[in-house]
A tleap script that builds the chain and sets N, CA, C and O, in Angstrom:
source leaprc.protein.ff14SB
mol = sequence {
  NMET LEU THR ARG ILE VAL SER ALA VAL ALA
  ALA THR LEU PHE PHE VAL VAL PRO LEU PRO
  SER THR PRO GLN ALA ALA THR PRO PRO ALA
  ALA GLY THR ILE ALA CYS ARG ALA LEU GLU
  SER HIE ILE ASP ASP GLU LEU LYS VAL ALA
  ILE VAL VAL PHE HIE GLN ARG ASP GLU ALA
  GLN ARG SER GLN LEU ALA THR LEU LEU ARG
  GLU HIE SER GLY ASP MET VAL GLU VAL GLN
  THR ALA ASP GLY ALA TRP ARG ARG ALA ARG
  MET VAL ARG LEU LYS SER CYS PHE GLY ARG
  GLY LEU LEU LEU LEU PRO VAL PRO VAL PRO
  PHE ALA ASP ARG ALA GLU PHE ALA LEU ARG
  LEU PRO ALA ASP THR CHIE
}
set mol.1.N position { 174.484 42.560 -245.159 }
set mol.1.CA position { 174.329 41.026 -246.258 }
set mol.1.C position { 175.816 40.256 -245.775 }
set mol.1.O position { 176.066 39.464 -244.866 }
set mol.2.N position { 176.411 40.705 -246.529 }
set mol.2.CA position { 177.852 40.789 -246.429 }
set mol.2.C position { 178.116 40.069 -245.046 }
set mol.2.O position { 178.452 38.909 -244.806 }
set mol.3.N position { 177.831 41.228 -244.147 }
set mol.3.CA position { 178.290 40.840 -242.497 }
set mol.3.C position { 177.552 39.680 -241.837 }
set mol.3.O position { 177.984 39.043 -240.876 }
set mol.4.N position { 175.990 39.407 -242.674 }
set mol.4.CA position { 175.548 38.666 -241.840 }
set mol.4.C position { 176.098 37.468 -242.139 }
set mol.4.O position { 176.502 36.895 -241.127 }
set mol.5.N position { 176.268 36.865 -243.159 }
set mol.5.CA position { 176.869 35.940 -243.689 }
set mol.5.C position { 177.958 35.383 -242.929 }
set mol.5.O position { 178.033 34.257 -242.438 }
set mol.6.N position { 179.155 36.736 -242.888 }
set mol.6.CA position { 180.144 36.050 -242.581 }
set mol.6.C position { 180.356 35.848 -240.867 }
set mol.6.O position { 181.269 35.290 -240.258 }
set mol.7.N position { 179.101 36.553 -240.357 }
set mol.7.CA position { 179.005 36.329 -238.869 }
set mol.7.C position { 178.417 34.630 -238.815 }
set mol.7.O position { 179.025 33.869 -238.062 }
set mol.8.N position { 177.335 34.129 -239.560 }
set mol.8.CA position { 176.847 32.977 -239.588 }
set mol.8.C position { 178.126 32.023 -240.288 }
set mol.8.O position { 177.672 30.879 -240.251 }
set mol.9.N position { 178.966 31.987 -240.663 }
set mol.9.CA position { 179.735 31.427 -241.306 }
set mol.9.C position { 180.798 31.127 -239.738 }
set mol.9.O position { 181.035 30.012 -239.273 }
set mol.10.N position { 181.251 32.349 -239.219 }
set mol.10.CA position { 181.885 32.653 -238.447 }
set mol.10.C position { 181.424 31.790 -237.112 }
set mol.10.O position { 182.356 31.223 -236.541 }
set mol.11.N position { 179.760 31.570 -236.392 }
set mol.11.CA position { 179.317 31.269 -235.608 }
set mol.11.C position { 179.415 29.742 -236.154 }
set mol.11.O position { 179.518 28.941 -235.225 }
set mol.12.N position { 179.407 29.117 -237.533 }
set mol.12.CA position { 179.315 27.738 -237.294 }
set mol.12.C position { 180.580 26.900 -237.390 }
set mol.12.O position { 180.748 25.699 -237.178 }
set mol.13.N position { 181.440 27.869 -237.774 }
set mol.13.CA position { 183.136 27.494 -237.536 }
set mol.13.C position { 183.597 27.275 -236.267 }
set mol.13.O position { 184.424 26.373 -236.132 }
set mol.14.N position { 183.185 28.013 -235.126 }
set mol.14.CA position { 182.958 28.039 -234.050 }
set mol.14.C position { 182.892 26.739 -233.096 }
set mol.14.O position { 183.644 26.336 -232.210 }
set mol.15.N position { 181.667 26.239 -233.647 }
set mol.15.CA position { 181.131 24.964 -233.180 }
set mol.15.C position { 181.329 23.696 -234.048 }
set mol.15.O position { 180.630 22.686 -233.961 }
set mol.16.N position { 182.056 23.821 -234.640 }
set mol.16.CA position { 182.480 22.503 -235.342 }
set mol.16.C position { 183.535 21.930 -234.517 }
set mol.16.O position { 184.635 22.458 -234.354 }
set mol.17.N position { 183.032 20.459 -233.833 }
set mol.17.CA position { 184.272 19.403 -233.202 }
set mol.17.C position { 185.086 18.564 -234.075 }
set mol.17.O position { 184.817 17.877 -235.061 }
set mol.18.N position { 186.652 18.931 -233.133 }
set mol.18.CA position { 187.673 18.399 -233.928 }
set mol.18.C position { 187.316 16.337 -233.760 }
set mol.18.O position { 187.287 15.538 -232.824 }
set mol.19.N position { 187.125 16.269 -235.187 }
set mol.19.CA position { 187.111 14.948 -235.232 }
set mol.19.C position { 188.333 13.873 -235.029 }
set mol.19.O position { 189.237 13.863 -235.864 }
set mol.20.N position { 188.365 12.814 -233.729 }
set mol.20.CA position { 188.815 11.995 -233.081 }
set mol.20.C position { 190.097 11.483 -233.995 }
set mol.20.O position { 189.751 11.010 -235.077 }
set mol.21.N position { 191.811 11.501 -233.684 }
set mol.21.CA position { 192.232 11.026 -233.980 }
set mol.21.C position { 192.620 9.523 -234.621 }
set mol.21.O position { 192.768 8.614 -233.803 }
set mol.22.N position { 192.751 9.295 -235.695 }
set mol.22.CA position { 193.031 7.599 -235.886 }
set mol.22.C position { 193.486 7.161 -234.681 }
set mol.22.O position { 194.204 7.806 -233.917 }
set mol.23.N position { 192.970 5.816 -234.476 }
set mol.23.CA position { 193.185 4.946 -233.125 }
set mol.23.C position { 194.722 4.358 -233.490 }
set mol.23.O position { 195.122 4.077 -234.620 }
set mol.24.N position { 195.457 4.250 -232.258 }
set mol.24.CA position { 196.377 4.039 -232.395 }
set mol.24.C position { 196.354 2.549 -232.680 }
set mol.24.O position { 195.284 1.946 -232.605 }
set mol.25.N position { 197.644 1.831 -233.051 }
set mol.25.CA position { 197.818 0.571 -233.752 }
set mol.25.C position { 197.716 -0.077 -232.574 }
set mol.25.O position { 197.903 0.681 -231.622 }
set mol.26.N position { 197.397 -1.656 -232.161 }
set mol.26.CA position { 197.578 -2.250 -230.735 }
set mol.26.C position { 198.865 -2.651 -230.704 }
set mol.26.O position { 199.654 -3.069 -231.552 }
set mol.27.N position { 198.917 -2.392 -229.309 }
set mol.27.CA position { 200.017 -3.210 -229.001 }
set mol.27.C position { 200.436 -4.495 -229.152 }
set mol.27.O position { 199.574 -5.336 -228.897 }
set mol.28.N position { 201.701 -4.975 -229.555 }
set mol.28.CA position { 201.863 -5.497 -230.686 }
set mol.28.C position { 201.811 -6.725 -229.258 }
set mol.28.O position { 201.620 -6.192 -228.165 }
set mol.29.N position { 201.980 -8.372 -229.254 }
set mol.29.CA position { 201.848 -9.033 -228.297 }
set mol.29.C position { 203.414 -9.514 -227.829 }
set mol.29.O position { 204.372 -9.400 -228.594 }
set mol.30.N position { 203.540 -10.152 -226.248 }
set mol.30.CA position { 204.984 -10.352 -226.105 }
set mol.30.C position { 205.492 -11.537 -226.706 }
set mol.30.O position { 204.661 -12.356 -227.099 }
set mol.31.N position { 206.819 -11.802 -226.862 }
set mol.31.CA position { 207.408 -13.008 -227.484 }
set mol.31.C position { 206.638 -14.249 -226.805 }
set mol.31.O position { 206.611 -14.419 -225.586 }
set mol.32.N position { 205.981 -15.141 -227.791 }
set mol.32.CA position { 205.618 -16.516 -227.044 }
set mol.32.C position { 204.326 -16.445 -226.429 }
set mol.32.O position { 203.724 -17.340 -225.835 }
set mol.33.N position { 203.827 -14.745 -226.744 }
set mol.33.CA position { 202.137 -15.299 -226.479 }
set mol.33.C position { 201.232 -15.015 -227.732 }
set mol.33.O position { 201.806 -14.531 -228.708 }
set mol.34.N position { 199.980 -15.242 -227.811 }
set mol.34.CA position { 199.530 -14.864 -228.918 }
set mol.34.C position { 198.217 -13.608 -228.401 }
set mol.34.O position { 197.563 -13.707 -227.363 }
set mol.35.N position { 198.093 -12.545 -229.366 }
set mol.35.CA position { 196.814 -11.966 -228.670 }
set mol.35.C position { 195.725 -12.222 -229.311 }
set mol.35.O position { 195.649 -12.365 -230.531 }
set mol.36.N position { 194.492 -12.319 -228.234 }
set mol.36.CA position { 193.219 -12.927 -228.546 }
set mol.36.C position { 192.127 -11.919 -227.749 }
set mol.36.O position { 192.439 -11.127 -226.860 }
set mol.37.N position { 190.760 -12.142 -228.287 }
set mol.37.CA position { 189.808 -11.186 -228.085 }
set mol.37.C position { 188.483 -12.234 -227.637 }
set mol.37.O position { 188.140 -13.139 -228.398 }
set mol.38.N position { 187.978 -12.060 -226.674 }
set mol.38.CA position { 186.862 -12.652 -226.045 }
set mol.38.C position { 185.919 -12.406 -227.320 }
set mol.38.O position { 185.831 -11.351 -227.949 }
set mol.39.N position { 185.230 -13.609 -227.568 }
set mol.39.CA position { 183.861 -12.972 -228.236 }
set mol.39.C position { 182.717 -12.986 -227.295 }
set mol.39.O position { 181.986 -12.006 -227.441 }
set mol.40.N position { 182.309 -13.917 -226.260 }
set mol.40.CA position { 181.311 -14.317 -225.824 }
set mol.40.C position { 181.924 -15.172 -224.459 }
set mol.40.O position { 182.611 -16.192 -224.503 }
set mol.41.N position { 181.485 -14.475 -223.307 }
set mol.41.CA position { 181.516 -15.378 -222.074 }
set mol.41.C position { 180.149 -15.733 -221.039 }
set mol.41.O position { 179.295 -14.917 -220.692 }
set mol.42.N position { 180.209 -17.080 -220.691 }
set mol.42.CA position { 178.968 -17.515 -219.876 }
set mol.42.C position { 179.682 -18.046 -218.744 }
set mol.42.O position { 180.678 -18.769 -218.721 }
set mol.43.N position { 178.854 -17.457 -217.616 }
set mol.43.CA position { 179.393 -18.052 -216.059 }
set mol.43.C position { 178.601 -19.110 -215.652 }
set mol.43.O position { 177.468 -18.739 -215.962 }
set mol.44.N position { 178.503 -20.327 -215.087 }
set mol.44.CA position { 177.525 -20.891 -214.084 }
set mol.44.C position { 178.045 -20.834 -212.924 }
set mol.44.O position { 178.938 -21.633 -212.642 }
set mol.45.N position { 177.726 -20.139 -212.242 }
set mol.45.CA position { 177.736 -20.118 -210.348 }
set mol.45.C position { 177.457 -21.367 -209.948 }
set mol.45.O position { 178.104 -21.683 -208.949 }
set mol.46.N position { 176.762 -22.165 -210.341 }
set mol.46.CA position { 176.589 -23.128 -209.645 }
set mol.46.C position { 177.895 -24.342 -209.598 }
set mol.46.O position { 178.181 -25.165 -208.728 }
set mol.47.N position { 178.453 -24.071 -210.799 }
set mol.47.CA position { 179.366 -25.130 -210.922 }
set mol.47.C position { 180.886 -24.719 -211.042 }
set mol.47.O position { 181.873 -25.379 -211.365 }
set mol.48.N position { 180.688 -23.028 -210.566 }
set mol.48.CA position { 181.769 -22.073 -210.318 }
set mol.48.C position { 182.617 -22.690 -211.449 }
set mol.48.O position { 183.543 -23.488 -211.301 }
set mol.49.N position { 182.155 -22.196 -212.575 }
set mol.49.CA position { 183.061 -22.433 -214.112 }
set mol.49.C position { 182.619 -21.189 -215.001 }
set mol.49.O position { 181.481 -20.728 -214.917 }
set mol.50.N position { 183.797 -20.557 -216.048 }
set mol.50.CA position { 183.642 -19.613 -216.770 }
set mol.50.C position { 183.476 -20.407 -217.693 }
set mol.50.O position { 183.543 -21.612 -217.452 }
set mol.51.N position { 183.154 -19.825 -219.308 }
set mol.51.CA position { 183.642 -20.603 -220.477 }
set mol.51.C position { 183.482 -19.589 -221.305 }
set mol.51.O position { 182.359 -19.110 -221.467 }
set mol.52.N position { 184.611 -19.086 -221.981 }
set mol.52.CA position { 185.072 -17.989 -222.888 }
set mol.52.C position { 185.033 -18.566 -224.533 }
set mol.52.O position { 185.519 -19.645 -224.869 }
set mol.53.N position { 184.456 -17.757 -225.317 }
set mol.53.CA position { 184.953 -18.255 -226.615 }
set mol.53.C position { 185.504 -17.254 -227.018 }
set mol.53.O position { 185.176 -16.132 -226.632 }
set mol.54.N position { 186.570 -17.508 -227.983 }
set mol.54.CA position { 187.712 -16.592 -228.188 }
set mol.54.C position { 188.230 -16.977 -230.104 }
set mol.54.O position { 188.160 -18.017 -230.760 }
set mol.55.N position { 188.727 -15.569 -230.452 }
set mol.55.CA position { 189.920 -16.004 -231.462 }
set mol.55.C position { 191.010 -14.871 -231.448 }
set mol.55.O position { 191.348 -14.104 -230.547 }
set mol.56.N position { 191.425 -15.009 -232.672 }
set mol.56.CA position { 192.987 -14.255 -232.396 }
set mol.56.C position { 192.278 -12.737 -232.946 }
set mol.56.O position { 191.310 -12.491 -233.666 }
set mol.57.N position { 193.459 -11.724 -232.091 }
set mol.57.CA position { 193.160 -10.338 -232.425 }
set mol.57.C position { 193.667 -9.797 -233.584 }
set mol.57.O position { 193.096 -9.037 -234.366 }
set mol.58.N position { 194.804 -10.255 -233.637 }
set mol.58.CA position { 195.688 -9.846 -235.231 }
set mol.58.C position { 195.173 -11.192 -236.045 }
set mol.58.O position { 194.965 -12.316 -235.588 }
set mol.59.N position { 195.070 -10.831 -237.063 }
set mol.59.CA position { 194.839 -11.748 -238.357 }
set mol.59.C position { 196.550 -12.375 -238.380 }
set mol.59.O position { 196.830 -13.570 -238.474 }
set mol.60.N position { 197.553 -11.243 -238.269 }
set mol.60.CA position { 198.895 -11.987 -238.357 }
set mol.60.C position { 199.057 -13.381 -237.733 }
set mol.60.O position { 199.747 -14.310 -238.151 }
set mol.61.N position { 198.276 -13.327 -236.648 }
set mol.61.CA position { 198.743 -14.515 -235.732 }
set mol.61.C position { 197.642 -15.751 -235.585 }
set mol.61.O position { 197.504 -16.529 -234.641 }
set mol.62.N position { 196.883 -15.670 -236.870 }
set mol.62.CA position { 195.744 -16.407 -237.146 }
set mol.62.C position { 196.288 -18.182 -237.424 }
set mol.62.O position { 195.949 -19.179 -236.787 }
set mol.63.N position { 197.068 -18.089 -238.405 }
set mol.63.CA position { 197.944 -19.681 -238.442 }
set mol.63.C position { 198.605 -20.097 -237.142 }
set mol.63.O position { 198.774 -21.313 -237.053 }
set mol.64.N position { 199.112 -19.206 -235.882 }
set mol.64.CA position { 199.515 -19.372 -235.229 }
set mol.64.C position { 198.640 -19.874 -233.785 }
set mol.64.O position { 199.160 -20.432 -232.819 }
set mol.65.N position { 197.497 -19.592 -233.899 }
set mol.65.CA position { 196.656 -19.767 -232.650 }
set mol.65.C position { 196.056 -21.052 -233.670 }
set mol.65.O position { 195.901 -22.120 -233.077 }
set mol.66.N position { 195.785 -21.041 -234.813 }
set mol.66.CA position { 195.009 -22.666 -235.211 }
set mol.66.C position { 196.068 -23.836 -234.819 }
set mol.66.O position { 195.698 -24.932 -234.400 }
set mol.67.N position { 197.701 -23.400 -235.044 }
set mol.67.CA position { 198.386 -24.559 -234.977 }
set mol.67.C position { 198.291 -24.870 -232.949 }
set mol.67.O position { 198.198 -26.032 -232.552 }
set mol.68.N position { 198.319 -24.106 -232.287 }
set mol.68.CA position { 198.166 -23.958 -231.204 }
set mol.68.C position { 196.773 -24.732 -230.603 }
set mol.68.O position { 196.686 -25.496 -229.641 }
set mol.69.N position { 195.792 -24.282 -231.464 }
set mol.69.CA position { 194.433 -24.978 -231.026 }
set mol.69.C position { 194.423 -26.443 -231.044 }
set mol.69.O position { 194.246 -27.171 -230.066 }
set mol.70.N position { 194.627 -26.795 -232.238 }
set mol.70.CA position { 195.248 -28.268 -233.034 }
set mol.70.C position { 196.007 -28.875 -232.033 }
set mol.70.O position { 195.373 -29.669 -231.338 }
set mol.71.N position { 197.053 -28.741 -231.795 }
set mol.71.CA position { 198.133 -28.876 -231.033 }
set mol.71.C position { 197.804 -29.229 -229.480 }
set mol.71.O position { 198.166 -30.323 -229.047 }
set mol.72.N position { 197.367 -28.641 -228.943 }
set mol.72.CA position { 197.076 -28.539 -227.535 }
set mol.72.C position { 195.566 -28.167 -227.097 }
set mol.72.O position { 195.292 -27.368 -226.201 }
set mol.73.N position { 194.705 -28.826 -227.818 }
set mol.73.CA position { 193.544 -28.885 -227.422 }
set mol.73.C position { 193.337 -29.441 -226.245 }
set mol.73.O position { 194.119 -30.370 -226.041 }
set mol.74.N position { 192.440 -29.197 -225.217 }
set mol.74.CA position { 192.231 -30.112 -223.897 }
set mol.74.C position { 193.390 -29.731 -222.810 }
set mol.74.O position { 193.380 -30.009 -221.611 }
set mol.75.N position { 194.609 -28.866 -223.699 }
set mol.75.CA position { 195.719 -28.500 -222.531 }
set mol.75.C position { 195.548 -27.563 -221.768 }
set mol.75.O position { 194.912 -26.626 -222.250 }
set mol.76.N position { 195.951 -27.438 -220.526 }
set mol.76.CA position { 195.919 -26.067 -219.522 }
set mol.76.C position { 197.107 -25.015 -220.560 }
set mol.76.O position { 198.086 -25.338 -221.233 }
set mol.77.N position { 196.553 -23.877 -220.326 }
set mol.77.CA position { 197.049 -22.742 -220.726 }
set mol.77.C position { 197.143 -21.128 -219.827 }
set mol.77.O position { 196.647 -21.026 -218.705 }
set mol.78.N position { 197.598 -20.366 -220.274 }
set mol.78.CA position { 197.950 -19.154 -219.458 }
set mol.78.C position { 197.214 -18.062 -219.845 }
set mol.78.O position { 197.428 -17.887 -221.045 }
set mol.79.N position { 196.194 -16.968 -219.268 }
set mol.79.CA position { 195.826 -15.921 -220.079 }
set mol.79.C position { 195.893 -14.591 -218.801 }
set mol.79.O position { 195.643 -14.591 -217.596 }
set mol.80.N position { 196.385 -13.471 -219.826 }
set mol.80.CA position { 196.835 -12.593 -219.169 }
set mol.80.C position { 195.731 -11.684 -219.354 }
set mol.80.O position { 195.278 -11.662 -220.498 }
set mol.81.N position { 195.111 -10.818 -218.378 }
set mol.81.CA position { 194.132 -9.808 -218.728 }
set mol.81.C position { 194.759 -8.346 -218.503 }
set mol.81.O position { 195.925 -8.287 -218.111 }
set mol.82.N position { 194.200 -7.428 -218.681 }
set mol.82.CA position { 194.520 -6.083 -218.596 }
set mol.82.C position { 195.146 -5.461 -217.252 }
set mol.82.O position { 195.914 -4.499 -217.285 }
set mol.83.N position { 194.765 -6.071 -216.125 }
set mol.83.CA position { 195.579 -6.216 -215.269 }
set mol.83.C position { 197.317 -6.583 -214.742 }
set mol.83.O position { 198.133 -6.076 -213.972 }
set mol.84.N position { 197.256 -7.920 -215.797 }
set mol.84.CA position { 198.264 -7.933 -216.158 }
set mol.84.C position { 198.741 -9.392 -215.523 }
set mol.84.O position { 199.670 -10.072 -215.958 }
set mol.85.N position { 197.842 -9.733 -214.328 }
set mol.85.CA position { 197.794 -11.060 -213.408 }
set mol.85.C position { 197.723 -12.282 -214.832 }
set mol.85.O position { 197.039 -12.089 -215.838 }
set mol.86.N position { 198.447 -13.303 -214.636 }
set mol.86.CA position { 198.600 -14.842 -215.590 }
set mol.86.C position { 197.441 -15.794 -214.540 }
set mol.86.O position { 197.523 -15.968 -213.324 }
set mol.87.N position { 196.614 -16.193 -215.289 }
set mol.87.CA position { 195.240 -17.365 -214.759 }
set mol.87.C position { 195.652 -18.494 -215.810 }
set mol.87.O position { 196.041 -18.541 -216.977 }
set mol.88.N position { 195.354 -19.391 -214.755 }
set mol.88.CA position { 195.488 -21.121 -215.817 }
set mol.88.C position { 194.218 -21.143 -216.202 }
set mol.88.O position { 193.299 -20.729 -215.495 }
set mol.89.N position { 194.028 -21.817 -217.793 }
set mol.89.CA position { 192.392 -22.232 -217.995 }
set mol.89.C position { 192.793 -23.058 -219.048 }
set mol.89.O position { 193.866 -23.061 -219.652 }
set mol.90.N position { 191.448 -24.012 -219.249 }
set mol.90.CA position { 191.631 -24.828 -219.725 }
set mol.90.C position { 191.244 -24.518 -221.389 }
set mol.90.O position { 190.193 -23.965 -221.714 }
set mol.91.N position { 192.169 -24.924 -222.259 }
set mol.91.CA position { 191.960 -24.355 -223.636 }
set mol.91.C position { 191.313 -25.676 -224.635 }
set mol.91.O position { 191.849 -26.782 -224.570 }
set mol.92.N position { 190.186 -25.446 -225.497 }
set mol.92.CA position { 189.844 -26.506 -226.260 }
set mol.92.C position { 189.084 -25.831 -227.807 }
set mol.92.O position { 188.200 -25.013 -228.064 }
set mol.93.N position { 189.924 -26.628 -228.508 }
set mol.93.CA position { 189.579 -26.329 -230.128 }
set mol.93.C position { 188.100 -26.219 -230.492 }
set mol.93.O position { 187.567 -27.112 -229.834 }
set mol.94.N position { 187.390 -25.741 -231.025 }
set mol.94.CA position { 186.255 -25.587 -231.123 }
set mol.94.C position { 185.959 -25.945 -232.766 }
set mol.94.O position { 185.533 -25.089 -233.541 }
set mol.95.N position { 186.229 -27.222 -233.133 }
set mol.95.CA position { 185.775 -28.015 -234.139 }
set mol.95.C position { 185.034 -27.213 -235.130 }
set mol.95.O position { 185.444 -26.573 -236.098 }
set mol.96.N position { 183.877 -27.392 -234.672 }
set mol.96.CA position { 182.878 -26.288 -235.540 }
set mol.96.C position { 183.026 -24.944 -236.042 }
set mol.96.O position { 182.351 -24.364 -236.893 }
set mol.97.N position { 183.746 -24.655 -235.559 }
set mol.97.CA position { 183.937 -23.017 -235.445 }
set mol.97.C position { 185.124 -22.621 -235.621 }
set mol.97.O position { 185.817 -22.185 -234.702 }
set mol.98.N position { 185.563 -22.739 -237.004 }
set mol.98.CA position { 187.071 -22.435 -237.932 }
set mol.98.C position { 188.052 -21.372 -237.066 }
set mol.98.O position { 187.833 -20.197 -237.362 }
set mol.99.N position { 188.951 -21.552 -236.188 }
set mol.99.CA position { 189.925 -20.652 -235.588 }
set mol.99.C position { 189.022 -19.594 -234.259 }
set mol.99.O position { 188.986 -18.396 -233.979 }
set mol.100.N position { 188.553 -20.538 -233.860 }
set mol.100.CA position { 187.838 -20.319 -232.482 }
set mol.100.C position { 188.045 -21.516 -231.236 }
set mol.100.O position { 187.948 -22.738 -231.353 }
set mol.101.N position { 188.371 -20.688 -229.991 }
set mol.101.CA position { 188.700 -22.010 -229.127 }
set mol.101.C position { 187.864 -21.309 -227.963 }
set mol.101.O position { 187.446 -20.166 -227.781 }
set mol.102.N position { 187.822 -22.253 -227.410 }
set mol.102.CA position { 187.129 -21.881 -225.893 }
set mol.102.C position { 187.827 -22.541 -224.592 }
set mol.102.O position { 188.305 -23.650 -224.354 }
set mol.103.N position { 187.651 -21.248 -223.803 }
set mol.103.CA position { 188.585 -21.170 -222.357 }
set mol.103.C position { 187.571 -21.676 -221.165 }
set mol.103.O position { 186.404 -21.285 -221.196 }
set mol.104.N position { 188.000 -22.500 -220.172 }
set mol.104.CA position { 187.349 -23.248 -219.543 }
set mol.104.C position { 187.984 -22.481 -218.270 }
set mol.104.O position { 189.208 -22.585 -218.190 }
set mol.105.N position { 187.385 -21.775 -217.329 }
set mol.105.CA position { 188.093 -20.956 -216.321 }
set mol.105.C position { 187.719 -21.014 -214.870 }
set mol.105.O position { 186.627 -21.556 -215.037 }
set mol.106.N position { 187.801 -20.875 -213.677 }
set mol.106.CA position { 187.378 -20.610 -212.551 }
set mol.106.C position { 186.417 -19.346 -212.509 }
set mol.106.O position { 186.424 -18.576 -213.469 }
set mol.107.N position { 185.853 -19.189 -211.763 }
set mol.107.CA position { 185.095 -17.794 -211.616 }
set mol.107.C position { 185.514 -17.122 -210.603 }
set mol.107.O position { 185.700 -17.734 -209.551 }
set mol.108.N position { 185.703 -16.049 -210.654 }
set mol.108.CA position { 184.880 -15.131 -211.573 }
set mol.108.C position { 185.765 -15.285 -212.740 }
set mol.108.O position { 186.905 -15.741 -212.650 }
set mol.109.N position { 185.015 -14.753 -214.236 }
set mol.109.CA position { 185.445 -14.715 -215.538 }
set mol.109.C position { 186.487 -13.397 -215.304 }
set mol.109.O position { 185.997 -12.378 -214.817 }
set mol.110.N position { 187.888 -13.423 -215.644 }
set mol.110.CA position { 188.590 -11.976 -215.878 }
set mol.110.C position { 188.335 -10.876 -216.561 }
set mol.110.O position { 188.819 -9.787 -216.254 }
set mol.111.N position { 187.377 -11.106 -217.768 }
set mol.111.CA position { 187.256 -10.221 -218.361 }
set mol.111.C position { 185.985 -10.311 -219.277 }
set mol.111.O position { 185.309 -11.340 -219.269 }
set mol.112.N position { 185.723 -9.457 -219.906 }
set mol.112.CA position { 183.818 -9.362 -220.358 }
set mol.112.C position { 184.173 -9.908 -221.899 }
set mol.112.O position { 185.294 -10.216 -222.303 }
set mol.113.N position { 182.888 -9.947 -222.670 }
set mol.113.CA position { 182.864 -9.687 -224.192 }
set mol.113.C position { 183.758 -8.689 -224.583 }
set mol.113.O position { 183.991 -7.584 -224.091 }
set mol.114.N position { 184.319 -9.396 -225.765 }
set mol.114.CA position { 185.115 -8.527 -226.637 }
set mol.114.C position { 186.193 -7.965 -225.810 }
set mol.114.O position { 186.550 -6.881 -226.274 }
set mol.115.N position { 186.905 -8.338 -224.653 }
set mol.115.CA position { 188.199 -7.776 -224.201 }
set mol.115.C position { 189.261 -8.552 -224.828 }
set mol.115.O position { 189.142 -9.698 -225.261 }
set mol.116.N position { 190.460 -7.724 -224.840 }
set mol.116.CA position { 191.563 -8.663 -225.304 }
set mol.116.C position { 192.072 -8.921 -223.971 }
set mol.116.O position { 191.870 -8.373 -222.887 }
set mol.117.N position { 192.883 -10.034 -224.388 }
set mol.117.CA position { 193.754 -10.614 -223.517 }
set mol.117.C position { 195.159 -11.469 -224.541 }
set mol.117.O position { 195.238 -11.485 -225.769 }
set mol.118.N position { 196.123 -12.101 -223.541 }
set mol.118.CA position { 197.091 -12.658 -224.360 }
set mol.118.C position { 197.078 -14.057 -223.789 }
set mol.118.O position { 196.847 -14.361 -222.619 }
set mol.119.N position { 197.324 -14.749 -224.659 }
set mol.119.CA position { 197.633 -15.939 -224.286 }
set mol.119.C position { 198.834 -16.922 -224.536 }
set mol.119.O position { 199.433 -16.688 -225.585 }
set mol.120.N position { 199.248 -17.835 -223.888 }
set mol.120.CA position { 200.341 -18.520 -223.643 }
set mol.120.C position { 200.595 -19.965 -223.065 }
set mol.120.O position { 199.981 -20.058 -222.002 }
set mol.121.N position { 201.339 -21.243 -223.400 }
set mol.121.CA position { 201.443 -22.542 -223.005 }
set mol.121.C position { 202.008 -21.847 -221.681 }
set mol.121.O position { 202.601 -20.779 -221.529 }
set mol.122.N position { 201.610 -22.842 -220.774 }
set mol.122.CA position { 202.570 -22.539 -218.957 }
set mol.122.C position { 204.065 -22.940 -219.896 }
set mol.122.O position { 204.247 -23.688 -220.857 }
set mol.123.N position { 205.110 -21.924 -218.987 }
set mol.123.CA position { 206.325 -22.695 -218.952 }
set mol.123.C position { 206.830 -24.054 -218.976 }
set mol.123.O position { 207.919 -24.263 -219.511 }
set mol.124.N position { 206.391 -24.682 -218.633 }
set mol.124.CA position { 206.400 -26.299 -217.822 }
set mol.124.C position { 205.921 -27.462 -219.408 }
set mol.124.O position { 206.174 -28.661 -219.517 }
set mol.125.N position { 205.282 -26.672 -220.300 }
set mol.125.CA position { 205.047 -27.347 -221.778 }
set mol.125.C position { 205.677 -27.020 -222.523 }
set mol.125.O position { 205.480 -27.728 -223.510 }
set mol.126.N position { 206.794 -25.923 -222.804 }
set mol.126.CA position { 206.899 -25.325 -223.923 }
set mol.126.C position { 208.397 -26.389 -224.336 }
set mol.126.O position { 208.982 -26.242 -225.409 }
savepdb mol mol.pdb
quit
């Protein structure tokens, strides 16, 4: 009987799947950039425009993004996606959604919903 119990426990332990390790912290944004996350995106193929609703990725940059949105709503900005390329976009503050911004970009949209990207002002506006 004891042999059966030990065998059953050993068989159970053999099939235990290790838990995934704790996720690594997100990469800190480069100086002069704000780490953002796309909440949703929409594409109008006829007008050749993509619209992306976004907010900051990190809570620590919330006030920095809020200031940028207030002071530069309607201005051109640059977004950097996972491939490392910077693309120009028009940024608009969403007045009805606290802490949210809207990007207008030429199609194709460089990232999908929930994608992370870096946001900065172009060098000529600093």
